[in-house]
C-alpha positions in Angstrom: -0.2 -0.1 0.0 1.0 4.1 -1.3 1.5 6.3 1.7 -0.8 8.0 -0.5 -3.6 5.3 -0.2 -3.2 4.9 3.5 -3.1 9.0 3.8 -6.8 9.1 1.9 -8.0 6.1 4.0 -7.9 8.0 7.0 -9.2 10.9 5.5 -12.4 8.5 4.6 -12.1 7.6 8.0 -12.2 10.9 9.3 -15.5 12.0 7.5 -17.3 9.3 8.6 -16.6 10.2 11.9 -17.6 13.2 11.6 -21.2 12.6 9.7 -21.6 10.4 13.3 -21.1 12.2 16.1 -23.4 14.9 17.6 -20.5 16.7 19.2 -20.4 20.2 17.3 -16.8 20.5 18.4 -15.8 16.8 17.7 -17.3 17.1 14.1 -15.1 19.9 13.5 -12.1 18.1 14.7 -12.6 15.0 12.6 -13.6 17.3 9.7 -9.6 19.3 10.0 -7.7 16.0 10.3 -9.6 14.9 7.9 -8.2 18.0 5.3 -5.3 17.2 6.5 -5.0 14.0 6.1 -6.3 14.9 2.4 -3.4 17.4 2.0 -1.0 14.6 3.1 -2.6 12.2 0.6 -2.7 14.8 -2.4 1.4 15.8 -2.0 2.4 12.1 -1.7 0.6 11.6 -4.7 2.9 14.0 -6.2 6.2 12.5 -4.6 4.9 9.1 -5.6 4.4 10.3 -9.3 7.6 12.1 -9.8 9.4 8.7 -8.3 7.6 6.7 -10.5 8.8 9.6 -13.8 12.4 9.0 -12.3 12.0 5.1 -12.0 11.2 4.9 -15.6 13.4 7.7 -16.7 16.6 5.6 -14.5 15.3 2.4 -16.0 15.9 3.3 -19.7 18.6 2.2 -21.8 19.9 4.3 -24.0 19.2 7.9 -22.3 22.1 10.7 -22.1 23.1 11.1 -19.2 25.3 13.9 -19.5 28.2 11.8 -18.6 31.5 11.2 -20.4 32.2 7.9 -22.0 
């Protein structure tokens, strides 16, 4: 499981908890937490995409690396 998937799961859990509570302060706390987890998931997705692109680039044979041979 990638980090972004875990973060999205936590965000969903927080939103579910917010929907299930009757207490306004708990609902607000859960919604804030859910928003924070969602933001972390988005950042993690960007990092994972960059890492994946770099891995593809590094694995492609014959790419000019800029070094001397």
